[in-house]
DSSP file (Angstrom, degrees, kcal/mol; ACC not computed):
  #  RESIDUE AA STRUCTURE BP1 BP2  ACC     N-H-->O    O-->H-N    N-H-->O    O-->H-N    TCO  KAPPA ALPHA  PHI   PSI    X-CA   Y-CA   Z-CA
    1    1 A M     >        0   0    0      0, 0.0     4,-2.2     0, 0.0     5,-0.2   0.000 360.0 360.0 360.0 -40.4   -7.3 -132.0 -231.7
    2    2 A K  H  >  +     0   0    0      1,-0.2     4,-2.5     2,-0.2     5,-0.2   0.905 360.0  52.0 -61.8 -41.2   -6.9 -128.3 -231.4
    3    3 A N  H  > S+     0   0    0      1,-0.2     4,-2.6     2,-0.2    -1,-0.2   0.890 108.8  50.5 -62.9 -39.3   -7.9 -128.4 -227.7
    4    4 A L  H  > S+     0   0    0      2,-0.2     4,-2.5     1,-0.2    -1,-0.2   0.909 110.9  48.4 -64.7 -42.5   -5.3 -131.1 -227.1
    5    5 A A  H  X S+     0   0    0     -4,-2.2     4,-2.3     2,-0.2    -2,-0.2   0.902 113.1  48.0 -64.5 -41.1   -2.6 -129.1 -228.7
    6    6 A L  H  X S+     0   0    0     -4,-2.5     4,-2.4     2,-0.2    -2,-0.2   0.916 112.1  49.2 -65.1 -43.6   -3.6 -126.0 -226.7
    7    7 A L  H  X S+     0   0    0     -4,-2.6     4,-2.3     2,-0.2    -2,-0.2   0.907 111.7  49.2 -62.1 -42.7   -3.7 -128.0 -223.5
    8    8 A L  H  X S+     0   0    0     -4,-2.5     4,-2.5     2,-0.2    -2,-0.2   0.916 111.1  49.6 -63.6 -44.0   -0.2 -129.5 -224.2
    9    9 A A  H  X S+     0   0    0     -4,-2.3     4,-2.1     1,-0.2    -2,-0.2   0.907 112.4  47.3 -62.7 -42.5    1.2 -126.0 -225.0
   10   10 A L  H  X S+     0   0    0     -4,-2.4     4,-2.2     2,-0.2    -1,-0.2   0.891 111.7  50.9 -66.2 -39.6   -0.2 -124.5 -221.8
   11   11 A T  H  X S+     0   0    0     -4,-2.3     4,-1.8     2,-0.2    -2,-0.2   0.932 111.0  47.5 -63.9 -45.8    1.1 -127.5 -219.7
   12   12 A L  H  X S+     0   0    0     -4,-2.5     4,-1.0     1,-0.2    -2,-0.2   0.890 112.3  50.1 -63.0 -39.8    4.6 -127.2 -221.2
   13   13 A T  H  < S+     0   0    0     -4,-2.1     3,-0.4     1,-0.2    -1,-0.2   0.906 111.3  48.3 -65.0 -41.6    4.6 -123.4 -220.5
   14   14 A A  H  < S+     0   0    0     -4,-2.2    -1,-0.2     1,-0.2    -2,-0.2   0.815 110.8  51.6 -68.9 -30.6    3.5 -123.9 -216.9
   15   15 A C  H  < S+     0   0    0     -4,-1.8    -1,-0.2    -5,-0.2    -2,-0.2   0.646  82.8 110.2 -83.0 -15.5    6.2 -126.6 -216.3
   16   16 A R  S  < S-     0   0    0     -4,-1.0     2,-0.2    -3,-0.4    -3,-0.0  -0.360  80.4-108.1 -62.4 136.1    9.0 -124.5 -217.6
   17   17 A E        -     0   0    0     -2,-0.0     2,-0.3     1,-0.0    -1,-0.1  -0.466  40.2-163.0 -66.1 131.4   11.4 -123.4 -214.8
   18   18 A K        -     0   0    0     -2,-0.2     3,-0.1    -3,-0.1    -1,-0.0  -0.862  24.7-104.0-116.4 152.5   11.0 -119.7 -214.2
   19   19 A E        -     0   0    0     -2,-0.3     6,-0.1     1,-0.1     4,-0.0  -0.551  45.3-107.4 -69.9 131.5   13.3 -117.4 -212.3
   20   20 A P    >   -     0   0    0      0, 0.0     3,-2.3     0, 0.0    -1,-0.1  -0.240  31.6-109.4 -56.6 153.6   12.0 -116.6 -208.9
   21   21 A A  T 3  S+     0   0    0      1,-0.3    -2,-0.1    -3,-0.1     0, 0.0   0.775 119.3  52.7 -59.3 -27.4   10.6 -113.0 -208.6
   22   22 A D  T 3  S+     0   0    0     14,-0.1    15,-2.7    15,-0.0     2,-0.3   0.247 101.8  77.5 -94.4  15.2   13.5 -112.0 -206.4
   23   23 A Q  E <   -A   36   0A   0     -3,-2.3     2,-0.4    13,-0.3    -4,-0.1  -0.920  61.9-153.7-123.9 149.1   16.1 -113.3 -208.9
   24   24 A N  E     -A   35   0A   0     11,-3.6    11,-2.5    -2,-0.3     2,-0.6  -0.963  12.7-140.4-117.4 138.7   17.5 -111.9 -212.2
   25   25 A S  E     -A   34   0A   0     -2,-0.4     2,-0.5     9,-0.2     9,-0.2  -0.894  23.5-162.4 -93.5 122.1   18.9 -114.0 -215.0
   26   26 A L  E     -A   33   0A   0      7,-3.3     7,-2.2    -2,-0.6     2,-0.5  -0.926   4.3-154.7-112.9 127.4   22.0 -112.2 -216.4
   27   27 A D  E     +A   32   0A   0     -2,-0.5     5,-0.2     5,-0.2     3,-0.0  -0.890  16.9 175.0-107.0 123.4   23.4 -113.0 -219.8
   28   28 A F        -     0   0    0      3,-3.0     2,-1.6    -2,-0.5     4,-0.2   0.107  50.2-112.1-112.0  18.9   27.1 -112.3 -220.5
   29   29 A G  S    S+     0   0    0      2,-0.2     3,-0.1     1,-0.2    -1,-0.1  -0.548 111.3  42.9  88.7 -73.4   27.3 -113.9 -223.9
   30   30 A S  S    S+     0   0    0     -2,-1.6   110,-2.5     1,-0.1     2,-0.3   0.666 130.3   5.5 -80.7 -18.0   29.6 -116.8 -223.1
   31   31 A F  E     - B   0 139A   0    108,-0.3    -3,-3.0   109,-0.1     2,-0.3  -0.961  62.6-149.5-155.0 167.3   27.8 -117.6 -219.9
   32   32 A Q  E     -AB  27 138A   0    106,-2.5   106,-2.7    -2,-0.3     2,-0.3  -0.951  12.9-175.9-139.1 161.2   24.8 -116.7 -217.8
   33   33 A L  E     -A   26   0A   0     -7,-2.2    -7,-3.3    -2,-0.3     2,-0.4  -0.963  23.5-120.8-151.4 166.5   24.0 -116.6 -214.1
   34   34 A S  E     +A   25   0A   0     99,-0.4    -9,-0.2    -2,-0.3   102,-0.2  -0.943  34.2 168.0-114.4 133.9   21.2 -116.0 -211.7
   35   35 A A  E     -A   24   0A   0    -11,-2.5   -11,-3.6    -2,-0.4    95,-0.0  -0.945  44.4 -77.5-139.9 158.8   21.6 -113.3 -209.0
   36   36 A P  E >   -A   23   0A   0      0, 0.0     3,-2.4     0, 0.0   -13,-0.3  -0.222  48.7-110.4 -54.5 150.1   19.3 -111.6 -206.6
   37   37 A A  T 3  S+     0   0    0    -15,-2.7   -14,-0.1     1,-0.3   -15,-0.0   0.704 116.1  64.0 -59.0 -21.0   17.1 -108.9 -208.2
   38   38 A T  T 3  S+     0   0    0    -16,-0.3     2,-0.3     2,-0.0    -1,-0.3   0.585  85.5  92.1 -79.8  -9.5   19.1 -106.2 -206.4
   39   39 A W    <   -     0   0    0     -3,-2.4     2,-0.3    17,-0.1    17,-0.2  -0.660  59.8-162.8 -89.3 142.3   22.4 -107.1 -208.2
   40   40 A R  E     -C   55   0B   0     15,-2.9    15,-2.2    -2,-0.3     2,-0.2  -0.936  14.7-123.1-125.7 147.0   23.3 -105.3 -211.4
   41   41 A A  E     +C   54   0B   0     -2,-0.3     2,-0.3    13,-0.2    13,-0.3  -0.538  26.7 179.4 -85.8 152.1   25.8 -106.3 -214.2
   42   42 A F  E     -C   53   0B   0     11,-2.7    11,-2.7    -2,-0.2     2,-0.3  -0.969  13.8-143.2-143.8 159.8   28.7 -104.1 -215.3
   43   43 A S  E     -C   52   0B   0     -2,-0.3     2,-0.3     9,-0.3     9,-0.3  -0.874   8.2-162.3-124.0 158.8   31.4 -104.6 -217.9
   44   44 A R  E     -C   51   0B   0      7,-1.9     2,-0.7    -2,-0.3     7,-0.5  -0.863  33.4 -96.9-130.2 164.2   35.1 -103.7 -218.1
   45   45 A Q        -     0   0    0     -2,-0.3     2,-0.2     5,-0.1     5,-0.1  -0.774  43.2-165.9 -85.6 117.4   37.5 -103.4 -221.0
   46   46 A G        -     0   0    0     -2,-0.7     4,-0.1     1,-0.1    18,-0.0  -0.673  18.2-155.0 -99.9 158.4   39.6 -106.5 -221.2
   47   47 A I  S    S+     0   0    0     -2,-0.2    -1,-0.1     3,-0.0     3,-0.0   0.868  92.2   0.0 -95.7 -52.3   42.8 -107.0 -223.2
   48   48 A D  S    S+     0   0    0     20,-0.0    19,-0.7     2,-0.0     2,-0.3   0.191 130.8  35.5-124.2  15.5   42.8 -110.8 -223.9
   49   49 A S  E    S- D   0  66B   0     17,-0.2     2,-0.6    18,-0.1    17,-0.2  -0.961  84.9 -93.0-156.5 170.6   39.5 -111.8 -222.2
   50   50 A K  E     + D   0  65B   0     15,-2.8    15,-2.8    -2,-0.3     2,-0.3  -0.837  49.6 177.1 -92.3 125.0   36.0 -110.8 -221.4
   51   51 A V  E     +CD  44  64B   0     -2,-0.6    -7,-1.9    -7,-0.5     2,-0.3  -0.921  19.3 102.8-131.3 155.2   35.8 -109.1 -218.0
   52   52 A G  E     -CD  43  63B   0     11,-1.5    11,-2.9    -2,-0.3     2,-0.3  -0.955  35.7-156.9 168.5-152.9   33.1 -107.5 -215.9
   53   53 A G  E     -CD  42  62B   0    -11,-2.7   -11,-2.7    -2,-0.3     2,-0.3  -0.989  16.6 -96.9 176.8-168.1   31.0 -108.3 -212.9
   54   54 A I  E     -CD  41  61B   0      7,-2.5     7,-2.8    -2,-0.3     2,-0.3  -0.972  30.3-179.2-138.9 151.8   27.9 -107.8 -210.8
   55   55 A T  E     -CD  40  60B   0    -15,-2.2   -15,-2.9    -2,-0.3     5,-0.2  -0.995  31.3-159.0-150.8 153.8   27.3 -105.8 -207.7
   56   56 A D        -     0   0    0      3,-1.9     4,-0.1    -2,-0.3   -17,-0.1   0.206  65.5 -98.1-110.8  10.5   24.6 -105.0 -205.2
   57   57 A G  S    S+     0   0    0      2,-0.5     3,-0.1   -17,-0.1   -18,-0.0   0.147 120.1  50.2  92.5 -19.0   26.4 -101.8 -204.1
   58   58 A R  S    S+     0   0    0      1,-0.4     2,-0.3     0, 0.0    -1,-0.1   0.730 113.8  32.5-111.0 -53.3   27.9 -103.5 -201.1
   59   59 A D        -     0   0    0     65,-0.1    -3,-1.9    62,-0.0    -2,-0.5  -0.823  68.4-163.5-108.3 148.4   29.4 -106.7 -202.5
   60   60 A T  E     -D   55   0B   0     -2,-0.3     2,-0.5    62,-0.2    62,-0.5  -0.997   7.1-164.6-134.7 135.4   31.0 -107.1 -205.9
   61   61 A L  E     -D   54   0B   0     -7,-2.8    -7,-2.5    -2,-0.4     2,-0.4  -0.984  12.0-161.9-117.1 126.6   31.8 -110.2 -207.9
   62   62 A G  E     -DE  53 120B   0     58,-3.0    58,-3.0    -2,-0.5     2,-0.3  -0.852   3.8-155.3-108.0 145.3   34.1 -109.8 -210.9
   63   63 A Y  E     -DE  52 119B   0    -11,-2.9   -11,-1.5    -2,-0.4     2,-0.4  -0.848  10.5-168.2-118.0 156.6   34.5 -112.3 -213.7
   64   64 A D  E     -DE  51 118B   0     54,-1.9    54,-1.7    -2,-0.3     2,-0.5  -0.949   7.5-178.1-140.7 118.2   37.3 -113.1 -216.2
   65   65 A Y  E     +DE  50 117B   0    -15,-2.8   -15,-2.8    -2,-0.4     2,-0.3  -0.959  41.9  71.4-121.9 111.1   36.5 -115.4 -219.1
   66   66 A G  E >  S-DE  49 116B   0     50,-2.3    50,-3.6    -2,-0.5     3,-0.6  -0.976  91.1 -53.9 173.7-163.1   39.4 -116.2 -221.4
   67   67 A W  T 3  S+     0   0    0    -19,-0.7   -18,-0.1    -2,-0.3    50,-0.1   0.815 125.1  34.6 -72.7 -32.7   42.7 -118.0 -222.0
   68   68 A Y  T 3  S+     0   0    0    -20,-0.2    -1,-0.2    48,-0.1     3,-0.1  -0.002  75.0 155.3-119.3  29.0   44.6 -116.7 -218.9
   69   69 A S    <   -     0   0    0     -3,-0.6    48,-0.1     1,-0.1    -4,-0.0  -0.307  56.3 -93.7 -60.8 138.5   41.9 -116.3 -216.2
   70   70 A Y        -     0   0    0      1,-0.1    -1,-0.1    46,-0.1    -6,-0.1  -0.260  30.8-154.5 -57.4 133.2   43.3 -116.5 -212.7
   71   71 A D        -     0   0    0     -3,-0.1    -1,-0.1    37,-0.1    37,-0.1   0.258  34.7-114.5-101.0  11.4   43.2 -120.1 -211.3
   72   72 A L    >   +     0   0    0     35,-0.1     3,-1.1     1,-0.1    -2,-0.1   0.700  67.0 142.6  68.2  22.5   43.1 -119.3 -207.5
   73   73 A R  T 3   +     0   0    0      1,-0.2    -1,-0.1     3,-0.0    -3,-0.0   0.834  64.6  58.8 -62.3 -34.1   46.5 -120.9 -206.9
   74   74 A Q  T 3  S+     0   0    0      1,-0.1     2,-1.4     2,-0.1    -1,-0.2   0.624  82.8  86.9 -76.4 -11.2   47.5 -118.3 -204.3
   75   75 A Q  S <  S-     0   0    0     -3,-1.1    -1,-0.1     4,-0.1    21,-0.1  -0.696  70.9-178.1 -87.7  87.4   44.6 -119.1 -202.1
   76   76 A T    >>  -     0   0    0     -2,-1.4     4,-2.7     1,-0.1     3,-1.4  -0.248  44.1-100.6 -86.1 171.3   46.2 -121.9 -200.1
   77   77 A A  T 34 S+     0   0    0      1,-0.3    -1,-0.1     2,-0.2    -2,-0.0   0.684 117.8  69.4 -64.4 -18.1   44.9 -124.2 -197.4
   78   78 A A  T 34 S+     0   0    0      1,-0.1    -1,-0.3     3,-0.0     3,-0.1   0.790 120.4  13.4 -69.7 -26.7   46.7 -121.9 -194.9
   79   79 A T  T <4 S+     0   0    0     -3,-1.4    19,-2.5     1,-0.2    20,-0.4   0.568 125.9  43.8-123.6 -16.4   44.3 -119.1 -195.6
   80   80 A H  E  < S-F   97   0B   0     -4,-2.7     2,-0.6    17,-0.3    -1,-0.2  -0.950  70.4-119.8-137.4 151.0   41.3 -120.5 -197.5
   81   81 A Q  E     -F   96   0B   0     15,-3.7    15,-1.9    -2,-0.3     2,-0.5  -0.820  34.3-159.0 -83.1 124.2   39.0 -123.4 -197.6
   82   82 A R  E     -F   95   0B   0     -2,-0.6     2,-0.5    13,-0.2    13,-0.2  -0.942  12.1-178.6-112.3 119.8   39.6 -125.1 -201.0
   83   83 A T  E     -F   94   0B   0     11,-3.0    11,-3.0    -2,-0.5     2,-0.5  -0.973  20.3-145.0-125.0 126.6   36.7 -127.3 -202.3
   84   84 A T  E     +F   93   0B   0     -2,-0.5     9,-0.2     9,-0.2     2,-0.2  -0.766  41.0 142.8 -85.9 132.0   36.7 -129.2 -205.6
   85   85 A T  E     -F   92   0B   0      7,-2.7     7,-2.7    -2,-0.5     2,-0.4  -0.703  46.1 -95.8-146.5-166.4   33.2 -129.3 -207.0
   86   86 A T  E     -F   91   0B   0      5,-0.3     2,-0.4    -2,-0.2     5,-0.2  -0.958  22.6-167.5-125.1 150.0   31.4 -129.1 -210.4
   87   87 A L  E >  S-F   90   0B   0      3,-2.7     3,-1.5    -2,-0.4    48,-0.1  -0.954  79.6 -18.5-137.5 115.1   29.9 -126.1 -212.1
   88   88 A D  T 3  S-     0   0    0     -2,-0.4    51,-0.1     1,-0.3     3,-0.1   0.877 130.4 -50.7  52.9  41.2   27.6 -126.7 -215.1
   89   89 A G  T 3  S+     0   0    0      1,-0.3     2,-0.3     3,-0.0    -1,-0.3   0.506 117.9 110.5  80.5   5.3   29.0 -130.3 -215.4
   90   90 A R  E <  S-F   87   0B   0     -3,-1.5    -3,-2.7     1,-0.0    -1,-0.3  -0.851  78.0 -99.0-113.2 148.6   32.7 -129.1 -215.3
   91   91 A A  E     -F   86   0B   0     -2,-0.3    19,-0.7    -5,-0.2     2,-0.3  -0.408  50.7-179.1 -61.5 137.4   35.3 -129.6 -212.6
   92   92 A A  E     -FG  85 109B   0     -7,-2.7    -7,-2.7    17,-0.2     2,-0.5  -0.962  26.6-138.4-140.9 155.5   35.6 -126.4 -210.5
   93   93 A L  E     -FG  84 108B   0     15,-2.3    15,-2.1    -2,-0.3     2,-0.5  -0.978  17.4-166.7-116.0 126.4   37.5 -125.1 -207.6
   94   94 A L  E     -FG  83 107B   0    -11,-3.0   -11,-3.0    -2,-0.5     2,-0.4  -0.951   5.8-170.2-111.6 129.4   35.7 -123.0 -205.0
   95   95 A V  E     +FG  82 106B   0     11,-2.8    11,-2.1    -2,-0.5   -13,-0.2  -0.957   8.6 174.3-122.1 143.1   37.7 -121.0 -202.4
   96   96 A R  E     -F   81   0B   0    -15,-1.9   -15,-3.7    -2,-0.4     9,-0.2  -0.992  37.1-104.5-140.5 142.5   36.5 -119.2 -199.3
   97   97 A P  E     -F   80   0B   0      0, 0.0   -17,-0.3     0, 0.0     6,-0.1  -0.365  21.3-130.2 -67.2 146.5   38.6 -117.5 -196.6
   98   98 A L  S    S+     0   0    0    -19,-2.5   -18,-0.1     1,-0.2     5,-0.1   0.842 105.9  52.9 -63.6 -32.0   39.0 -119.3 -193.3
   99   99 A Q  S >  S-     0   0    0    -20,-0.4     3,-2.0     3,-0.3    -1,-0.2  -0.901 102.8-122.8-104.5 104.6   37.9 -116.1 -191.6
  100  100 A P  T 3  S+     0   0    0      0, 0.0    -2,-0.1     0, 0.0    25,-0.0  -0.104  92.6  16.2 -51.3 137.9   34.6 -115.1 -193.2
  101  101 A G  T 3  S+     0   0    0      2,-0.1     2,-0.3    -4,-0.1     4,-0.1   0.461 105.2  95.8  80.9   1.0   34.6 -111.6 -194.8
  102  102 A K  S <  S-     0   0    0     -3,-2.0    -3,-0.3     2,-0.1     2,-0.3  -0.611  84.8  -3.3-126.0  71.0   38.4 -111.5 -194.7
  103  103 A G  S    S-     0   0    0     -2,-0.3    20,-2.3    -6,-0.1    21,-0.5  -0.886  94.3 -26.2 142.4-171.6   39.7 -112.5 -198.1
  104  104 A L  E     - H   0 122B   0     -2,-0.3     2,-0.5    18,-0.2    18,-0.2  -0.542  38.1-169.7 -83.3 135.3   38.9 -113.8 -201.6
  105  105 A V  E     + H   0 121B   0     16,-3.1    16,-2.7    -2,-0.3     2,-0.3  -0.992  32.2 139.3-116.4 127.4   35.8 -115.9 -202.3
  106  106 A G  E     -GH  95 120B   0    -11,-2.1   -11,-2.8    -2,-0.5     2,-0.4  -0.995  43.1-137.6-164.0 168.1   35.8 -117.3 -205.8
  107  107 A V  E     -GH  94 119B   0     12,-1.8    12,-1.8    -2,-0.3     2,-0.4  -0.989  16.2-165.1-133.0 142.6   35.3 -120.1 -208.3
  108  108 A Y  E     +GH  93 118B   0    -15,-2.1   -15,-2.3    -2,-0.4     2,-0.4  -0.992   9.2 177.4-130.7 136.5   37.5 -121.2 -211.1
  109  109 A V  E     -GH  92 117B   0      8,-2.6     8,-2.5    -2,-0.4     2,-0.9  -1.000  31.0-138.3-140.2 136.2   36.6 -123.5 -214.1
  110  110 A K  E     - H   0 116B   0    -19,-0.7     6,-0.2    -2,-0.4   -19,-0.2  -0.862  26.7-173.2 -88.0 106.4   38.4 -124.7 -217.1
  111  111 A V        -     0   0    0      4,-1.3     2,-0.2    -2,-0.9    -1,-0.2   0.925  58.0 -29.8 -73.1 -46.4   35.5 -124.3 -219.6
  112  112 A D  S    S-     0   0    0      3,-1.6    -1,-0.1    -3,-0.1    -3,-0.0  -0.789  87.6 -61.3-152.9-165.9   37.1 -125.9 -222.6
  113  113 A E  S    S+     0   0    0     -2,-0.2     3,-0.0     1,-0.2    -2,-0.0   0.783 132.5  21.7 -62.0 -26.4   40.5 -126.5 -224.1
  114  114 A Q  S    S+     0   0    0      1,-0.1     2,-0.3   -46,-0.0    -1,-0.2   0.800 110.5  71.1-107.8 -39.8   41.2 -122.8 -224.5
  115  115 A N        -     0   0    0    -47,-0.1    -3,-1.6    -5,-0.1    -4,-1.3  -0.631  48.2-175.9 -99.2 140.2   38.9 -120.8 -222.1
  116  116 A R  E     -EH  66 110B   0    -50,-3.6   -50,-2.3    -2,-0.3     2,-0.4  -0.835   9.8-157.2-120.1 161.4   39.0 -120.5 -218.4
  117  117 A F  E     +EH  65 109B   0     -8,-2.5    -8,-2.6    -2,-0.3     2,-0.3  -1.000  11.4 176.8-142.3 137.7   36.5 -118.7 -216.1
  118  118 A N  E     -EH  64 108B   0    -54,-1.7   -54,-1.9    -2,-0.4     2,-0.4  -0.988  11.8-167.0-136.6 154.0   36.6 -117.2 -212.7
  119  119 A L  E     +EH  63 107B   0    -12,-1.8   -12,-1.8    -2,-0.3     2,-0.3  -0.967  25.6 176.4-137.2 118.2   34.1 -115.3 -210.6
  120  120 A L  E     -EH  62 106B   0    -58,-3.0   -58,-3.0    -2,-0.4     2,-0.3  -0.909  20.4-177.7-133.5 148.9   35.6 -113.6 -207.6
  121  121 A G  E     - H   0 105B   0    -16,-2.7   -16,-3.1    -2,-0.3     2,-0.4  -0.983  16.7-144.3-139.9 151.7   34.8 -111.3 -204.7
  122  122 A N  E    S- H   0 104B   0    -62,-0.5   -18,-0.2    -2,-0.3   -62,-0.2  -0.963  74.3  -9.0-123.3 133.6   37.0 -109.9 -201.9
  123  123 A N  S    S-     0   0    0    -20,-2.3    -1,-0.2    -2,-0.4   -19,-0.1   0.904  84.8-170.1  52.0  48.7   36.0 -109.2 -198.3
  124  124 A L        -     0   0    0    -21,-0.5     3,-0.3    -3,-0.2    -1,-0.2  -0.396  28.1-152.4 -73.7 144.6   32.4 -110.0 -199.0
  125  125 A R  S    S+     0   0    0      1,-0.2     2,-0.4    -2,-0.1    -1,-0.1   0.792  94.9  37.6 -79.8 -31.6   29.7 -109.3 -196.4
  126  126 A D     >  +     0   0    0      1,-0.1     4,-1.4     2,-0.1    -1,-0.2  -0.729  62.4 163.3-126.6  81.1   27.5 -112.0 -197.8
  127  127 A E  H  > S+     0   0    0     -2,-0.4     4,-2.5    -3,-0.3     5,-0.2   0.826  74.3  62.4 -67.3 -32.9   29.5 -115.0 -198.9
  128  128 A E  H  > S+     0   0    0      1,-0.2     4,-2.0     2,-0.2    -1,-0.2   0.902 103.1  48.7 -62.8 -41.0   26.5 -117.3 -199.0
  129  129 A T  H  > S+     0   0    0      2,-0.2     4,-2.4    -3,-0.2    -1,-0.2   0.912 110.2  52.5 -64.1 -41.5   24.9 -115.3 -201.7
  130  130 A A  H  X S+     0   0    0     -4,-1.4     4,-2.7     1,-0.2    -2,-0.2   0.924 108.6  49.7 -59.2 -44.9   28.1 -115.3 -203.7
  131  131 A V  H  X S+     0   0    0     -4,-2.5     4,-2.0     1,-0.2    -1,-0.2   0.881 109.9  51.0 -64.2 -38.1   28.3 -119.1 -203.5
  132  132 A R  H  X S+     0   0    0     -4,-2.0     4,-0.7     2,-0.2    -1,-0.2   0.903 110.3  49.7 -64.3 -40.5   24.7 -119.4 -204.6
  133  133 A I  H >< S+     0   0    0     -4,-2.4     3,-1.2     1,-0.2     4,-0.5   0.930 107.8  54.0 -63.3 -44.6   25.5 -117.1 -207.6
  134  134 A F  H >< S+     0   0    0     -4,-2.7     3,-1.5     1,-0.3    -2,-0.2   0.924 106.3  53.1 -53.0 -46.4   28.6 -119.3 -208.4
  135  135 A G  H 3< S+     0   0    0     -4,-2.0    -1,-0.3     1,-0.3   -47,-0.3   0.671 102.3  59.4 -66.4 -17.3   26.4 -122.3 -208.5
  136  136 A S  T << S+     0   0    0     -3,-1.2    -1,-0.3    -4,-0.7    -2,-0.2   0.534  75.4 121.1 -88.9  -6.6   24.0 -120.7 -211.0
  137  137 A V    <   -     0   0    0     -3,-1.5     2,-0.4    -4,-0.5  -104,-0.2  -0.356  38.7-176.1 -64.4 132.5   26.6 -120.2 -213.7
  138  138 A R  E     -B   32   0A   0   -106,-2.7  -106,-2.5    -2,-0.1     2,-0.3  -1.000  14.1-143.0-130.9 131.4   25.8 -121.9 -217.0
  139  139 A F  E      B   31   0A   0     -2,-0.4  -108,-0.3  -108,-0.2  -109,-0.1  -0.643 360.0 360.0 -94.9 151.1   28.1 -121.8 -220.0
  140  140 A K              0   0    0   -110,-2.5  -109,-0.1    -2,-0.3    -1,-0.1   0.413 360.0 360.0 -99.9 360.0   27.0 -121.6 -223.6
């Protein structure tokens, strides 16, 4: 019986999803995300929300989690590709500039009745990495 319990424990541990070696799981309290290992988190002083971001030294993504987080309204179809999607099971809006590297890349989510979330970058060199990071966001 002990051997069976040990085998079951080892099997469950081996089956657990692990972060790839070149990825970091970053925990921001209200949410977490996965980013390449070269990206580092930073925080800022917010007034009515939690703010901060991540950067690799070239590109930077900033987040705002709170009641009044920017909803990407000014990124219109004239300048941006606007895509409705889901993020952690919630409706989300993804925007990307029509001209890559020239404008805002971001995601906006209404997390619950009170809180909104955005994660944004401007004039990014690597928009694809940003979009992958957006897709990794999980709320607590």
